TILOSE-447429 format. One record per residue (C-alpha): x, y, z. Coordinates in steps of 0.05 Angstrom, whole numbers, padded with zeros to 5 digits, always signed. Example, Ala and Ser with C-alpha at 12.3 -4.5 7.8 and 13.67 -1.06 7.14 Angstrom:
2
+00246-00090+00156 +00273-00021+00143 
//
This chain:
222
-00063-00434-00002 -00051-00378-00041 -00085-00351-00106 -00043-00312-00154 -00016-00297-00220 +00058-00316-00226 +00098-00284-00279 +00032-00254-00307 +00006-00328-00323 -00067-00347-00314 -00087-00356-00241 -00049-00409-00204 -00062-00443-00133 -00006-00457-00090 -00012-00498-00023 +00026-00513+00038 +00018-00566+00091 +00061-00545+00148 +00047-00487+00197 +00062-00418+00174 +00117-00388+00221 +00123-00314+00242 +00181-00277+00211 +00204-00211+00194 +00220-00180+00121 +00266-00124+00102 +00271-00089+00163 +00201-00097+00187 +00180-00106+00256 +00189-00177+00285 +00131-00222+00273 +00105-00179+00218 +00104-00234+00165 +00085-00306+00152 +00139-00350+00130 +00114-00404+00086 +00146-00462+00046 +00103-00492-00012 +00093-00568-00023 +00081-00611-00081 +00015-00635-00106 -00013-00676-00158 -00010-00624-00207 +00063-00599-00192 +00095-00557-00138 +00068-00492-00114 +00110-00431-00119 +00106-00356-00129 +00142-00316-00179 +00150-00240-00203 +00078-00215-00211 +00050-00255-00153 +00064-00200-00105 +00007-00175-00064 -00035-00237-00069 -00069-00270-00013 -00061-00329+00029 -00111-00362+00068 -00109-00405+00127 -00146-00477+00136 -00212-00436+00155 -00210-00405+00088 -00195-00334+00119 -00148-00288+00088 -00090-00279+00137 -00034-00241+00095 -00007-00214+00028 +00052-00234-00011 +00111-00187+00001 +00166-00227-00028 +00206-00288-00021 +00256-00338-00061 +00209-00391-00084 +00213-00405-00159 +00200-00468-00208 +00272-00475-00224 +00333-00465-00178 +00364-00401-00184 +00319-00380-00241 +00286-00323-00208 +00350-00301-00175 +00406-00324-00128 +00383-00375-00080 +00306-00383-00109 +00282-00459-00113 +00220-00499-00105 +00229-00504-00030 +00252-00433-00011 +00206-00396+00030 +00161-00339+00016 +00135-00280+00061 +00067-00252+00073 +00049-00189+00108 +00000-00207+00164 -00071-00178+00161 -00065-00161+00232 +00001-00122+00217 -00038-00092+00157 -00095-00069+00202 -00060-00015+00237 -00046-00033+00310 +00031-00036+00302 +00034-00013+00228 +00084+00045+00223 +00051+00069+00151 +00010+00129+00139 -00063+00119+00165 -00093+00115+00096 -00047+00052+00083 -00080+00020+00148 -00141-00028+00137 -00174-00010+00194 -00190+00059+00165 -00222+00030+00102 -00259-00035+00136 -00278-00002+00202 -00272+00072+00204 -00312+00081+00267 -00256+00039+00305 -00307-00005+00335 -00290-00074+00300 -00281-00126+00358 -00261-00184+00307 -00237-00200+00236 -00281-00255+00219 -00279-00249+00143 -00337-00254+00097 -00369-00321+00065 -00410-00278+00011 -00359-00235-00032 -00416-00195-00057 -00445-00182+00010 -00424-00131+00060 -00354-00130+00088 -00341-00179+00141 -00313-00136+00199 -00369-00133+00245 -00374-00065+00286 -00406-00056+00349 -00472-00016+00354 -00456+00048+00391 -00498+00102+00409 -00499+00165+00370 -00488+00233+00393 -00534+00284+00360 -00491+00330+00318 -00521+00398+00289 -00514+00437+00242 -00495+00377+00196 -00461+00395+00153 -00434+00461+00188 -00389+00518+00168 -00376+00553+00230 -00393+00518+00292 -00419+00449+00318 -00461+00427+00376 -00454+00361+00401 -00508+00328+00449 -00486+00265+00481 -00529+00206+00498 -00552+00203+00564 -00516+00136+00578 -00445+00158+00557 -00448+00230+00585 -00405+00249+00644 -00345+00211+00626 -00291+00206+00579 -00264+00253+00522 -00288+00273+00446 -00239+00260+00396 -00252+00292+00325 -00211+00267+00269 -00203+00276+00194 -00205+00223+00137 -00129+00212+00146 -00137+00197+00222 -00106+00264+00242 -00134+00293+00305 -00160+00363+00302 -00194+00367+00367 -00193+00335+00434 -00236+00353+00492 -00258+00327+00560 -00329+00313+00571 -00328+00336+00644 -00395+00315+00667 -00433+00356+00613 -00486+00332+00558 -00472+00386+00511 -00410+00411+00479 -00405+00472+00433 -00345+00471+00389 -00316+00521+00334 -00298+00488+00270 -00277+00548+00232 -00208+00519+00232 -00228+00452+00201 -00216+00444+00128 -00275+00429+00088 -00288+00348+00087 -00315+00295+00131 -00295+00285+00205 -00305+00227+00253 -00332+00246+00322 -00313+00191+00372 -00333+00189+00448 -00279+00148+00483 -00275+00125+00557 -00203+00107+00567 -00187+00076+00499 -00251+00043+00491 -00301+00080+00439 -00373+00087+00469 -00405+00132+00418 -00391+00154+00345 -00420+00197+00292 -00391+00237+00230 -00399+00310+00214 -00386+00347+00145 -00351+00416+00140 -00366+00459+00086 -00339+00521+00053 
//
């Protein structure tokens, strides 16, 4: 099912009864999109039109699984361009692709930064209550002690006892750019020079291999 505003019209609902298949669109990676063919209903035949782009598509569990990139569906054959028709397919960028695991777009265009900035989301369950908190659950991680915070010149990171002695500390800015990486090397306290970091908020992530095991934020000021 998709909710959208075709050709700037009032909200419409398009439905499909088959199974969406994996596809590509405009040179994107294989499997980056869902291919959907709409079906007829008691009130007409579902399609999308210009103005529907970016609208969501939901699966049978009522979870948002993609957003409309483009396609060839149209109320009248060839009315929206050559090859368009009631039964022509549409293509929706997969939410899993938007999330960022294989998305080549800049970090700020990847959903994981906005919905799970600490990087500890383990599932994408959706949210029943649109007025409640986001539905991307994140693990409860121990937080290293960070001081002073905010800082101008240096920062001391005191690791929780349960994560000291292994892994690395990775510090990145709000765009996801890594500004510092350092092996823990068995210590429980790290003293870092922050003078080269621009003013702003930074994420401190303690990782073991590729797994986050502790996280905190720090603010650098002028």
